[in-house]
N, C-alpha and C positions, 0 to 999 in steps of 0.2 A: 485572575490570579490562580494559579494550582499549586497544589504542594511543592512542585519544584522551585518555585519561585519563593517561597516562602520561608522562612527561619522560626522554629519553632521553640518557647521558652518557658523552662520547665522550674515548676514552683513544688517545692516540698511545705505543704501547707502547714505543717506543724511549725515551721522555722520561720514562715516569711514576715508576719506582721499579728501580735498580738493587740488587740482592742479592749478587750475586757480585763485584762491585768492579772489574768490567771496563768500567765508563762506560756500560754501555747498559742500558737498562730491560728487564724480563723478566717473565714469567709471574708467578712467583714473590711478585715485588713488587707486583702487582696482587692478589694472594690474600692477602697480608698488609694492604691497604688496604680492604677488603672491608666492614670495621666504618663505614670513613670513609663510604663509598659507600650504605650501609645507612642511616646516622644522617641523612645529606643528605637522602634518600627515594626515592632510586635503585632503579628495579626492571629498567631494560634498561642496560647496558652495549656499546657500539658499540667495537670493536677495529679501527685500521688493520690491513693485512694482517700475518701473522703466518707467512706461509708461506716456505718455501725460495727464494731469489730473488738474481739478482745485485747487484740493490738499484742499478741505473742511473736507477729511479724510484721509489726511497721504497719497495721493495716492492709497487708495483703492476705489475710486471712479475715473474710468477709463473713458477718453474721446475716447482713440483710443488704440484698444489692441495689435497692430502690428506694433508699432513705439515707439520711444524713447523720454521721455522727454528732450527736449533742456537744462536743468538745467544740467542733469547728462550725457550729453554729444552727440555722434550722433550713426547712426545704424553701421558704421564703426569703432566706437572705440567697440560697444557691438559684433560684429564678431570677432576683434582683441582679446579682452577678452576670447570669448570661445577657440579661437586658441592657446592662450597663457596660457590658463588653462591647455589644452589637454598637452602641453610640460611639464606642472609639475605635469601630472598626477590629475588635478582637473577639475571636471565636475560642471554644474551649475544650480540651482534649480530655476525655475521663481515661483512668486508670483502668479497665476491664481484667479482673482476675478469673477467670472461667475455666480454668486446670482443675483447680479444688475450692471448696468452701472452709469455712471454720466448723469446727465439730459442734459449736453451738448453734449453727443456722439448723433452722426447724427442720429442714431436709433430712440433716444426718439426725436431729433428735427423735424424728418419727420412725427415722430405719433402726435406731437403737430400742426402740419401743416396740419393734416387732412389725412395723408394717411392710409387707413385702414390696409393694410399690415403691416405698422410698428406697429400700434395701437395695433395688436393682439401679437407684441413682449412685452407687457406689462400686466400688471392686472389692468384693468380700469374699474370700477363698477359704477352703479347710486348711490349705498348706499354703506358707507364705514361700516366695521366691527369695533367691539371694539378692535382690536389689539392695543397694545402699541408699537411705535418705542423702540427698544433699547439703542438709544439715546434719549428717553424721548418724551411724548406728544403722539398724535396720528399717525399709522403707515399708514394715508393715508392723501394726500393732494389733492387741488384740479386741474384737468386737464385743464389746460388754463383756457377759459371760457367757456365751455363746459356745466357745472354744473355736470361734472362727477368727479370722485377721481382715484388717481392712487397709488397703493401701493409700500411704501417704508419703508423696515424694520429698515434701518437704519438711515442716515440723508436725509433729504427731498430733496437732489439733489441725490439720489442714488435710482434710479428708479429700482424695482425688475423684474427678467426678467421671461419670463413666457416659462419655460422647458418644456411644454404640447404641444406648436406650434414647428412643426419638423424643421420649418424653421431657428427657434433659435437655435435650437441645431445644427443644420448644422453650422450654423453661428461659434457656440462656438467651435465645434470640428476643424473646419477652423483655428480658433484662436491657438488651441493647435499644431496643425501640421505645422503652418506656423514657429512656434517657433522649433521644431522638426527639420525641415529643417535647422535652423540656427546653430544646433548641440548639442539643450539643450536634457538633458538625464534625467532632475529632474523638477517636477512641485508639488507646494504646493496649494491646493486647497482651498479659503478662505470660510467658511462658507457653506461649502459645502452640509451639511445636511439638509438647508433650502429649497433646489430646488424641493422636490417633493411634490408641492401643489396640491390640490384639484381643479376640473373643478369650483365647486361653493363654495367660499372662505365666510367661515359662521364664525359669532361671537362666542364667548366663553370665559366666564368672568374666566375661569382656568387659574391661572398664565399669565396673559396679552395677552391671546390668543396663548402661544407658542403650546399648543399640536396640533393646527391647521396647522402647519407647520413644524414641527422639527422631524426629523428622519421617516418620512412618508415613507411608503414600497417602494411608486414609486421610491423614492433617488435611491434605489437600482438598479431598472432597468435601470433610467439614466447612473449611474455610470457604468454599465456594457457596456452600449451602447458606452459611453463616450471611456472607455478600448479598447473595438473592435475596434474603430475608428480611435484611436490615438496612444497613448502611449503605449497600450497593443502589437503593434506591435514591439517593442524594446525590446528585451531581458535583455538591462541594464538599463531601465527605472525605476524611483526611486520615489514613488509618495506617498503624506501624505495628508492628510484630516484633516482640521480643523472642529471638530466638538462642535458646540453651543449646550450646555444643554443636551449632548448624555446621551446614556448607554451603560454599557458594553456589552449587547446582539445584539445592533445594531453596536457597534465598531469590536466585533467579524466578526459578516458578512461583515462591509466595508472591512476588512482586511485579512479574511480567505483564502488562497492561491487559493483555488477549487472556489473562487467565482469569480475571476476576476474583482476584483473592485478598491483597493487600496494597495499599500504598508502597510500602518499603519496610524494611526490616533493619531491627538491630543485631550486631554480633559484637561480641567482646573479646576477641581474639587479642587485638590489639593493646588491649589493657591488662595483659597480662605478660609483657614484655620486661618487665622488673621482678618476675615471679623466678626466684632461684629453683631449679630443677623442678619448674613448672609447680611450686608451693607457694600459695600466698603470703604466709605468715614468715617470710624470711626479710634479710635485709641485703639488698642488690641494686647496683646499679642498672638503668634500663639498657636494653639490647637494640641502638639504632638499627642495624643492620636488618634485625628482625622487624622492627616496627617499619621501616621501609620497605620489605618484601611484602607484607600483610596489605599496607595501603596501595602499592602498586597491582598486586594479585586480584583483591577484591576490587580495585577500582576499575582495572582492565576487565576483567571478565565480567561483571555486572554491565559495564559500559557494551561490550559484544553481545551479551544476551538480552540486552533489554530491560534489566532487574533495577531496582533502585535502592540504593543505602540510605539508612538514617546515620548522620556522621555527628559524633560527640566526643569530648574529650572528657566531660565530667557528667556525673549524677549522683542520686542520694547514695548509692551504693560504692562509690569509687572515693578516696582521698584527691584532693585538688590537683588537676594535673600541672601546674607551675611547680608544685613541690615535687613531682614525680621526673619531670621532662625537662626543667630549668634551673640555670644556676640563679634562683630566685633572690638569695640575697644582693645579688649584685644588678642582676638583669630583669626584676620582677614586671616592669614595666614594656620593654621590648618583648620578653619572652612571652607575655602573655597576648602581645598582638601577632607574634609569629606563629601562635599555636591558633589563634583566630584564623588568621588568613589561610593556615596550612589545610582547613578542612572550609571555610567558608568558599572558598575559589575552587572547590573541587567537585566532582559530580556526586550528588546527592542532594539529602535536606538537611543543614545543619541543626543541631539543637544546642542551645545555650543553659546550662544549669544555673538557677539564679545567683548572682555574686561575681560568676565568671566574667561579667561585662564590666567589673570595676578591677577586675585583678585580685581577688580575694584568695588567699592562702590557708593552709591549714594552720588550725589554733595552735598556739603552744600550750599545751596541758602539761602540768607538772606533775600529777601523781594519777594511779587508777583511779582514784576516788571521783576524777572527773568525768571519765567516760560513763556513759550508758549503757550503750549497746551491745544486746547479751552475746553476740558474736565475738565481739573483741575481749569482753569478759572472760568467755569461755576459752580462748585462744591464749589469754595471759595465764590462765592455770594450766594450759596443755602446753605451752612454751616450758613455762618452769618444770613441769612432770617428765619433759626430756631433756633435760639437764641446764638449761640456759639459768643464768643468775636473773636475779629481780632487775637488774640495770638493763640487761640486754633484752631480756623479754618487754620490757616497758620501751625501750627504742623501737623495737618492731612494732607495737602497739601503735606509738607515735606516730609510724611513719604510713599504717596500712589500715588502720580504722575508717570504719564508714562513718562514725561522727565526725571525722574532719569535714565530710561536707555537709553534715546537719546543723552546724551551728549557725544560729539565728543569724538572718540577713542583716547586714550591717548597714544603716542609713545614717548615721553620724555618728559624732563623738561622744554625746552623752552616754550616761550610764546605762548598760545593758543596749548598747550600741541603737536606741531608740527603737527597739522591737520591742519592748514591753516596760510597763511601769512596775509589774511585779519580777517574780525572780523566774528567769527563764528555765525552761525544763532540761536546757542542755545550756552551758555555760557559752558566752558571747568568746569571740578569738582577739583579734588585733586590731580593733575597730579604732582605736586610736588614730591611727595614720589611713587604714583603708576604707572607705567610707563612702556612700553615695553623696555625700555633701559636699566631700573634697574631690570626689572622683570626676562628677557627672561631668565636667567641664574639661575632664583632663583627658590625657592621651588616649588610654585605653578604652574607655566608654565612648569617644568620638570616633575612633578607628572602629571599633563594633557598628555604631552608626553607618559608617560608611560602607562597611561591608555588606550590612542588611540591605540598603539600599542599592547597591550595585545589581544584587542579585534579583531585586524585584525590577530593575531596569534594563540588565542586558541578556538577552537571551545565550552569549555566548556561554555565561556562567551558569545559567539556570538550566539549558537545555544540552549544553555541548559533551560531546565525547571524551574519554579519559584516554591518555596515553602516556606512560612512564618516561621520564627524561632523566639525564645523569645518572643513571643507575649505579654506576661505579663510586661515584663520588663520596666520599668518607663522612662528610658531616651534611652533605646537601642532600633535602628530600624536594624531588621538583618533577613536574607534570605538565603536559599540554592539553589545551582543551580546544575542541575545535568545532565550528557550527558555521552551515551556509558558508562556508569560504573565509570565515575568520578564525585565526587561531590566539590561544594565551599561552604566555608561557608562564608558569609560576616556580619561584625558586624561595626556598626557606633554608634557613643556615639553623641547623639544631645544636650549634655549640657556642660557647662564650669567646670565641677566637674569630678573629679574621680570617677568612677561607677565600682563597684565588680561584678562579673557574675562568673557562671560555665561553662566554656568549655564542651560543649557536648562529652559526651565519644568516638563517632566514629570518633572525631577530635583530640583527645589527643596527636595523633602520625604523625600529618600532617604536612605539611610545610606551611612556611607563602608566599604567592604568591606578595602581596603586602602590605605595611603598612607607613601611611603617618607619622609614628615616626621612629626613628632610633631604637628603642627597643620597646619589649613587655614583661611587667611584668606579668605572668602566672594569669590568671584569673582577670583581670585588664584592664579596656579601661582608659585611660588620656582625658584630654578635649576636645572632637572634635576628638576623635583618631578615624581612619576607618583602620580595616587589614582584611584579607582575608586569610583564610586557606584552604589548598587544598589537597585532598586524593585522 
């Protein structure tokens, strides 16, 4: 099996299963659910950061790269997870945050104490540039009482690392190798296209300074070095780069096999199609034409350039896709299966975010007191200051908050959804109806199993090219896959209406490979129908 045959399952460890009663998910909780993941057909699980961290950015502010945060368990728990995973045919993908470290990391603390060796691990300048932090405000902060400034593209407690320094690179390559020696075969590299910074950091008013540090050519050199020094030594390694504000051309280079950089790339353009005026904290219907154009453009160009996409609808930073793209109150099940088919039958490696396989939806929180995400709390205040009423501001938080996807996994209909015997760190959602116990034999879960199995067994799905189809159809997203003389036409209806269409002549005598309805009425798609014809 290769990454092209696999479907990767994302676990937000804090919210998966708590075995201690402290309200926070842990590694032993994941161990206890390996049977569930194996039944689904999963062979690789991506874990969000599990390292020691002050948790200013949900663990993406790492203070020790080679330890386990006690809230999740011990190193022996992790080693047991790897071994038990292997018994179930499951490998693990760790989150590598190599663009920046927590200011509590010993490297930064030694730099602050005046050690010039460690000061060169960071970007420290006499004069800050005009760059804007992705979390707001200046991307520079005072470096102690020296009168100088250090770069932080994210939170002020996340200092950017200087990859130009070969000692930094060696340390980070050693981090990856430490986990490889523990038996880890998967690595997800956080905002990795930001590491290729110039020797002299210059001001640039364009797009808050992003052109100065995003997708720089040097990034490709560094990734090739990282590949050669670590995961590239393992034939079974699977790697994915999270790419911030990236381009198709760069993603082809990052993921084209002969480049020896990464297996695949994440981009987020398709999850901004419900942003009014490109602003996240707004209430807007999604733009289907824009969504379809993005899928077709990336699908075709990555196919032509031999790049590879990581395909996803959901993750820990996004509201649930069913709420965003589906009339979920009337068509939750059909909508969930249609969304699944639209990416699982496409060209790329699909990712499932925990709970997606049972059709989980956003929680129906009643007040701001239910939210814990700092981004959401800050956004609420900003919306009030911008003139929104408290009701209007809360409505926007309800649909856009990252906490929507971070609610505990819904295992059953008991108190706290079977997640914890204590008080969960974040309130549970709508687990009385939607939970694994109810859904495992149901339509959504079983459809996901079918899609996962198809990718493992049918080369047309795992390896086929991508070609856009029905581009002018108002509600239809469709594409053709081709491999060694076989073709697959995938049709999905993104509306709650019956849609008429004319089946392409080549597929009139085809067989139906998969259908999320029990029947197919010729030249007609039912609400949120997904169907694939093979010849």
